[in-house]
N, C-alpha and C positions, 0 to 999 in steps of 0.2 A: 111879225108873225110869219110872213112868207119865208123870210130867211131862216127862221127856226124850223119851219116845215122842210125846207131844203136840206138843212143839216140832219134832221131826223131821218129823212128819206135816204140821204147818202149813207148814214150809219146802217140803216136797215138793209140797203143793197150790199154794203160791205159784208155784213154778217150773213146775208143770203149766199154770197159767193163762198165765204169760208165754210158755212154749213154744207153747201153743195159739194165742195172739195173734200170735206171730211167724209160725207156719205159715199162719195165716189171711191175714196181710198178704202173705206170699210168694205164696200162691195167687192173691190179687187182682192182684198185680203181673204174674204170669205170664199171667193172662187179658187184661190190658190190652196186654201186649207182643205177644200172639199176633196182634192185628189188624195189626201191622206186617209179618207174614210172609205175609199172604194174597195180596197182589199179586205178590211174587216167586215164590211157589209157582205162581200161575196163569200168569204171563208166562214165567218161566224154566224151570219144570219141567212145565208143561202140565197142572197140576191144575185141576179144575173148582172153582168157588166152594164147592160143597157138600163136596167132598173136603178143601179147605183149612180148612173150618170144623169138620169132624168131630172132629179131635183136641181142639179146645176144648170141643166138646159132651161128649166122653167125660170130660175133666177135670172139667167142671162136675157131671156125673152122679155120678162117684165121690166128689167133694167133698160133694155133697148127701147121699149115703147115709152117708158117714162122720160127718156131723153128728148122726145119730140116736144112736149109742152115745156120742158125745162129750157128749150132753146129760145123761148120768148124773152129771156133775160136780155135787156138791151145792150148792144155793143156799139161803141162810138167808132165811126169810120176813120181809118187811119191811112189808107192808101188810095191812090187815084185809079180805082178799078170800077167799072160800071156795076152798080149794085142791082142784083136781080132778086125780086121779091119771091117768097116761097111758092106762091101760086104759079109763077112763071117758071121757077126752078124745076118743079116736078114735071113740067111739060117738056123740058129739054131732054133729049135722049142721053145727053152726057150725065144727067142725074142717075139714070138707071145703070149706066156703065160704072159710075163711081160706087153706087150702091152694091152692085154685083162684085166689083173688085174688092171692096172692103169685106163683104161676106165671105169671099173666097179665101183671102189671106188670113182673116181672123179665125176661120174654121180650123186652120192648122194650129194656131195658138191655143185654142180651146181644147183641141185634141191632146196637145202636150200637157195642159193643166190636168186633164182628166186621167191620162194614162201613164205618164212618166213614172209616177210613184209605184203604180201597180206593176209596170214593166220591171222596175228595179227589184221589187220583192219576188215576183213570180218567175221571171226569166233569169235574173242574175243572182237570185237567192240572197239578196242583201237584207240586212235587218231593217225593220220599219223606219228607224231613225236615219240610217244611211240612205235608204230609198227616198225618204222625204227631203233629204238634203238637195236632191236634184231639182225639185220644184222650188226650194228656197233660193238656189242659185239662179234659176229661171226668173224668179220674182226680183232678185237683186239687180240683174241686168235690165229687166223691164223698167225698174225705177230709175236707176242711174243712167240708163241708156237714152232716156227721153231728152234731157238737156244736151247730151252728146249728139243725138240725132239732129237736133236743131242747130248745133254748132257746125256740124258737117254740111247740113243743108244750106246754111248761109254762105258757105264757101264753095261748095261743089255743085249745088243744085238740089232742090227738094226731090224731084222725081228720080234723079240719078241715084240718090242715096236709097230711095225706096226700092228701085229696081235691083240695085246691088245686094241689099240685105235680103230681099225676097228670093233672089236667086240662091243665096246661101241657105235660106230656110228650106227651099224646095229640095236642094241637094241633100241636106241633112235628113229631112224626113224620108226621102226615097232610099237613102243608104243606111238609115238608123238600125234596122233589124240586123244588118251584117257588120256594122261598125261599132255600135254600142254593146260590146261584149264583155266589158270590164267596168268596174266602178268609175275609174278615171275617164274612160271614153264616154260613159253616160253623162258624167258631169260636164264634159266639154260640149256634148250635143245640147244639153240643157242651156248652157251659156249662150250658144249660138242661136238657139230657138228663141230665147228671151229677147234677143236683139230685134227679132222680127216683130214681136209684140210691142216693144218700145217704139219702134218706127211707126207702126200703125197708129198708135194713140197720139204721137207727137206730130206727125206730118200730114195725115189726112185732112185735118182742119186747115192746114196751110194751103193744100191743093184747092179746097173748096173756096177759100178766101181769094186765092190768086185768080180763080176763074170766074167768081160770081160776086166779089166784093165782100166787105165786112159789115155793112149796115144790117144785113139780115143773117149774118154768119151763124148766130146761135141757133136760129130755127132751121136754116138750110143744112147745117152740119148735123143737127138733131135728126133731120129726115134721113140723111145719109147713114147716120149711126144706127138707125133702126135695123140696118143690115146685120148688126152685131147679134141680134136675136136669131136671125136666119142662119148665121154662121154657126150657131150652137148646134144646128142639126148635123153638121159634119162630125162633131164630137160624139153625138148620140149614135150616128150611123157607124162610127168607128167602134164604139162599144158593142153594137149589135153584131158587127162583123167578128169581133173577138168572141162573142158568145157562139156564133155559128161555126167558126173555124177553129177555135181554141188557140189562135195565133194572133200576136200583135201585128204581124207583117201587113195584112190587108188594111188595118186601121191607119198605119203610118204611111202606106202607099196612097191611100185616099187623101190624107192630109197633104202629102206632097203634090198630088195631082191638082187639088183645089188651089194650092199656092201657085202653081204654074198658070192656072187660069187667071188668077188675079194679076200675076206678073205680066201676062200678055195684054190684059186690058189696060194696065198702066202704061205699057209701051205705046199703045194706041192713043191713050188719053194725053200722053205727053205731047204728041204732035197736034192733037185736036185742040188742046187748051193753050199750047205754046208756053208751057211751064218747063223750066230747065230741070 
């Protein structure tokens, strides 16, 4: 009887993980797709850019909060690192630095999701299909870039990869209004920015595990990942700046600046945690 219960429990946990992965992928697809609705909502329905971005912001906040209880899914310890319980983790100043670093770098990614398509249509006069291709390329690199990020992290070092990619992300955002002047250059920028999003999702859990163990990794990373919701504010502020100035430049400069903040925090945390 006990053996049967263990088998049923194992099957249940397996399907819980699969369902969770499916819902996570579905949420990611919804966030990418939303960028395609921004221009029609502004042009045909009279919404401001901030209003068109607000539903995506709410979705991200709810998703980030839901990740906290989702973290209770048990994880078997696999490495000899001192395991830190969530109640102690949140008391460590490193937790707040990790939280702020994730919020800072993810804000740029969410700005890209919300505004790249609109930028292509309004600034470059691309067709809706051509403009939407930029976010499709962004999503492609985000998906394929995650295993690649892990491969490089195993050979070069986790934080080294993060610092390198976030440096590129910051430069692209800060230069985008002057560089992305053609369809091809916009697509190149989208590909580079997608790498930043991929690295965030692939390697932040590794940093948490390396510093605080894997026994409570689900909950600890869920707490750090709640910063994802706060990072959505950057995208919302970028849309507000677009409404106020009529230019995409302040929004992309804001995204680049927050990326720099996250980059500097990771440089500090690399020494603090002793992670390569």
